[in-house]
N, C-alpha and C positions, 0 to 999 in steps of 0.2 A: 633579537626582540627583547624588550624590557618587560619587567613585571607589569608596568602600567599598560603596555600594549596587550599583554595577555589578558588582563582584566577587561580592557576595552573590547577585545575579541569576544570574551564571554558575554559582555553586556550587549554586544551587537548581534549575538546569535538570534536567529529567527524564533519566534514563538511557535510552539507546536501547532500544526494545522488541525489537530483533533484532540479531544479530551478523552479519548477511549481509555478504558482500564488496561492494566498491565496484561491481563489474560488475553484480552482481545488483540492488543498490539502483538503479543507473542504469536498468536495464531495467524495474524496478518503477515508477519515476517515469514513464517514457515510457508504459508500459502503463496506469497509472492515469489519466493525462491523456487517452490515446487512448480509453479506455472512456467517460470523461465526454463528450468531444467527439462520439463516435460515437452515444451514446445520445441526446444532445440534437439533433444535426443529422440523423441518419439515421432514428432511431426516434421522434423528436419526444417523447421522455419529458421530463417536467417537470424543471427544473434541480435542484430539491431532491432528487428521487429519484436523478437522475443523479449528483450529487455524493456522495450516500450510498453508492451502489453503487460508484462510482469509488474511494472511500476504502477500502472493503472489498477491492476488487481490488488496490489498491496494497499493502495489508498482506499479502494472500495471495501476490502475486508476490515480495514481499520476504522471505517465509518467516516472518512474525511470527505469534504466536498470535492468533487472531481475537478472543478475548475481550479482549486488551489493545488490539487495533486499535479495537474498539468503544469501549473506555474512552477512548482518545485522541480519537476522533471526537466522542464526546458531550461530552468536556471542552472541546474546541475550539469546538464549537457553542455550548455554554453560556457560555463566556467571551466569545465574539464577541457574542452576543445581549445579555449583561450589559453589555458595553462600549458598544455602539452602539444596542441595541434601544430603550432608554428615550429616547435622544436622537432617534432616528428618529420615535418616537411623539410626543414633545413638538413636534418640528419639524413633523410632519404636522398637529397641532392648531393650531399657530401659522399654518401655511400656509392651513389651512381658514378660520381666523378672518380672516386678511388678505384672502382672496378674497371670502368672503360679506359682509364688512362694506364692501367697496368700497375698502379700503386698498390692496390689491395693484393694483387698477385705477388708483388714483391714482398709484402709483409708475410703472406701465407707461405711462400717458398722459403723465406728466411727462417720462419718458425719451424716449418717442417724439417728443414735441414739441421736444426740445432736441438730439436726435441724428438725423442723416440715415442713409440706408442704408449709406454708406461708413464713417461713424464709429461705427456701432452696435457692431461687434465690438470696436473699441478701447475703447469705453465699458464694455463687459462685462468685458474683461480688466482694466481699471483698477479697477472695482468689486470684482471677485473677488480681485484682489491685495491691495487694502486690507483688505477684510473677512477674507480668508484669512490675514492675518498672524498673528493670535493664536489661530486656530481649528484644531482637528483637522480633517483633510480631510472626514471624514464629516459633521461639524457644518456645515461650509461648504456642502457639497452640499445638506444638508437645508434650509438657509436660502436658498440661491440658486436651486436648480433650479425651484421654482415660479415665480419671476420670469422665469427664462430661458424656460420653456415658454410663459408668457403673452406675453412680448415677441415670441417667434417666431410665436405664433398670431395675436395682434392686429395685429402689424406686417407679417404675411405674409412673414416672413423664413425662410430655410432653417434648420431646427433645428440642424444641425451648424455653420452659419455663426455662430450665436449661442452655442451650447452649448460648443463646443470652446474658444473664448477664456476662458470662465468656468472650465471645468475646468482649463485650463492655468494660469491664475492661481492657483487653489487648490493644484494639485499642486506647482508650483514653490516656493511659500511653504512647503509641507509638507516638502519634501525638502532645501531649501537654506538657509533663513533662520531663525535662532533668533528668538523663543523656542520654536519647535516642539520637541517632545520628542526627536526623532531627532537633529537637529543639536546640541542641548544635551548629550545623552549622548555623542556623538562628541567634542565639545569637551572634556568632562571626561576622557574616556578617553585622549586624546592630549595633554592639558594645553595646549590652544590658548587664545589670547586671544579672549574673547567679542566685544569691540569690533571687533577686526580681522576676525574671521570674519564678523560682521554686515555690516561695510562691504564686504568682498569678496563676500559672499553676495548682497548687493543688486546689486553691479556685474555679477556673473554672471547673476543672475536676470532683469535687464531685457532684454538681447538674447535670452535663452533663451525668455522668455514671449512676446516679440514673434514669434519664428520659429514656436514650437509653437502659438501661439494664433491671432491674426488672420491670419497668413500661411498656415499649414497649413490653417486652416478653409476656405479657398477650395477646396482640393483635396478635403477631407473632405466638403464639401457636394456635390461632383460625384460622389464615389464612393458616398455613402450619402445619397440624397434621400428622407427620410422626414418625415411631418408630426409635429407634437407630439402625443403620445398623449392622446386625449380623456379616458381614465380618470384621468389624473394632473393634468388641468387643471381646476381649479374654474371653473365658468362665471361670466361677468360677472353681477353682481347684477341682479335683475329691475328692471323699470321702477318697481315699487311702492316701491323703496328711495328715500326722499325725500332722504336726505343720506348722505354718507360722510366718513370721517376725512380730515383735512388731510394734505398731503404731509409736513410737519414731524413731526407726531405719529406717522405711520406709519413714517417713516424712523427716528425715535428708538426706536420699539418694536423694530424689526429690529436696530438697532445696540446695543441694551441688552446682550444677551449678549456681543457683541463687546467692548464697553467693559469689562464686568466681567472677562472672561477676560484682556484686555490689561492691566488694572490688576493682576490677580494675577501675570502674568508680570513686570511691571515691579517689583512689590514683591519678588518672589522674587530678582530680579537685584540690586536696590538693598540690601535688608536681608540676605538670605542667612543667616537664622537661624531654623530651624524652631520654636524656642521663643519667638520674639518675638511679642507679642500681635497686632500689626498683620498679620504674615505669616500667623498662624493664622486670623485673620478672613478675609483675602483668599483663603486656601486653600479656604475654605468657599464664600464668595459668588462666587468666580471659577471654581469647578469647572463643567464643561460642564452637568452635571445641574441645579445650582442656577441657573446663568445662564439656561438655556433655560426652566426652570420659572418664573423671575421674569418673563421676557418674555411667557410665556403669561398669567400672572396680571395683569401690567400691561396686556396687550393687551385684556383684558376691559373695562378702563376707558378705554383710548385708542382702541380699535377697535370693540368690540361695542356699548358704550353710546352713543358718538356716532352710530352707525348706527341707534340706536333699538331694539336687540335686548332682548328680555325675558330673564329668568333661564332660563326654559324653553327658549327658542330657543338660548341659549348652550350649555346642557347638551346639546341635540340636535346642535348644531354639533360639539361635542367628539366625540360618538359617531360621527357621520358622517365626521369627519376620520380616525378610526382604522381604518375599514373597509378602505380600499384598500391598507394597508401590510402585511397579514398575510402575503401571499405573499413580499413583499420581505424581511421579517424571517426567514422560513424559509430562503430562498435565501442571504441574506448569512450566516446562521448556519451553513448547511451548507458554505459556502465556507471559513469559519473552521475547521470540523471537518476538512476535507480538508487545510488548512494544518497543523493540529496533528498530524495523522497523518504528514505528511511529516517534520515536525520529530522526532517521537518514534521514527520508524523509523531515524533516524540520517542522514538525507540532508544536513542542514546540516553536521554533523560531517564527513561524507564530502567535501563540497566544500572545507572548510577543510583537511583532511588533504592532499588532492591539490594545493591551491594553495601549500602550504608549499615545494614544490620549484621553483616558478616563479622564474625569474631575469630580472626586468624592473624598470623604474623604479618607485619607491615609489608615486607618484601613480597610475600606470596599474595597478599591482598592486592598490591599494586599490579602484579603480573596478571592476576585473574580479572581485575577490572579492565585492564587494557585488552585482554583476550576477548572478554564479552563485548566490548564496544567495537573491537575490530571485526568480530563475527557479525555483529548487527549492522554496522555501517560500511564495512569494507575499506575504511580509510585508516591507514597507520597513523597519519598526522592527527586526525580527529581523536583516535584512541589515545595517543600520547598526550595531547593537550588536556583532554577530559580527565584521564587518569591522574595526571600530574596535579591538576587543580584539586582533585578530590583528596589525594593522599598528602598534599603539601603540609598540612598541619602536623602530620606524623613525623616530619623531618626535624621538628624543633628540638627534640631531645637526642637526635642521632649524632654520632661522630662524623667527621669529615668523610671518612672512607665509606661508612654506611649510607650517608646521604648520596654519595656517588653511586653506590650499588642500587639505591632506590631508583635513580634515573635509568640505570641499565635494566632493572626489572621491568620498568614501564616500557622501555624500548623493545625488550624481548617479547613481551606480551603483545605489543602492537603488530608483530609480524605473523601471528598465529593464523594458520589455515586460510590463506587467500582463496576466495571462491568467486561465485558469479556476480557478487556485488562490488568487486574490486576491479578498477580499470586496469591495474597491472595484470590481472588474470587474463583479460582479453588481449592485452598487448602481447603477452607471451604466447597465448594460443594462436594468434594470427601470424606472428613472425615465424613460429616453428611449424605452422601448418598442422596443428593437432586438433582433435575433437575435444569436447568438454570432458569426457571420461579420461582421456589420455593426459589432459592438462592437470586434472585433479591428482592422478597417479604420480605425476612428476613434480610439477611446480607447486601444487598445494601441499603435497607431502613434504617437499623440501622446505617450504616455509614453516611448516609445523615442526620439523626437526630443528631448524634454526631456533625457533621460539622456545622449545622444550629444553634443548641442550644449553642455550644461553641462560635460560631461567634457572636451570639446575646448577650451573656453574656460579651464578650470582649468589644463590643460597649457600653453596659450598664455601665460597669466599667469605660470606658473612660469618661463618663459624670459625674462620681462620684468622681474620684481621679484625 
């Protein structure tokens, strides 16, 4: 994304749907979140309904016209489902195919045979970090969670002991390491050097993911001791299955979308010419939709057929794979609707206005602004773009290394304390079968650890280099 496109994005941002003062908006945010949490925890209302009601409550407390609040909510719901809904569906189909063909069992058995109880969390964080490098967070979750759940189930491991390292690996890559969209937008906004940012990003990411992943998972497993949810775990193929795909073919199928999207990212960096034929081709084949669709189609030949599946069984498998995700799609979509309502009521702008008067070091200011926008809107991308735009003038007198650290400070802040206004919160909650409190104790705390540790490391590096 070029600087011009970032400016166009800012220019095209919707006008606030209310002119309420900062105090009223602050109260409205707290009231909206309180309504959601209360409905889910006290009245046991479904999260989709709770998020819908909470969005309307937010608009009402902010003094916004309810018709415009409804428009914002539905627009956010639609854009979220459009962005991740098809990816979740394709991932569910691929996961079902992996499970029913015995391919997932082959991966799980191979991992369990080569990793002991002590090394398993480290193996999961390594796999997640490598796979998560070129992927959107949601895509990485879709690809990895079925394996995480089955490893936990078959190996009799604590779900949090295995799941938290995988989530930490994905999240750290998403927030700190290009070619993810957030870091790339921030790099362009502050005119940072991509290579230096990538090198420093990896340097910060390694200790961050170790602390937030394998180390924190020990405590998360004590705080929340839950089994892997049966409804999300495809059962081991029956004994009548005479054969199953090999480990190499199965791994290649899973890594196919990773390879296609990584190839697109590399071509974008090397060529950097939207009109170049090669880049146009990779923009298509490397898009998450096409990459996952290709994996599903290839999986028919590398997973379904080697397992002896007929055309009719493959068709039935696809239908059964889609059934469990209906509720997840609605909840994730409603979380996106609540986020858009927050943005359109002017909450993000309010945070930026207040922060302009803060007098603190540039790197800490960038982290705090990203944290505040993340808390208010739930979107790491919105927090990254907004914070980068605000602190960009501060980069004019910075060295190359410190400009790269400015990007990393923004990325670290954008990951702070994911809660009920973040679609990722609900995605993790539903896949792991947790309640709201358990999700906060594990996922939300993990995100906060990543943000704080990475932010502290960025500040430390600024004193050394």
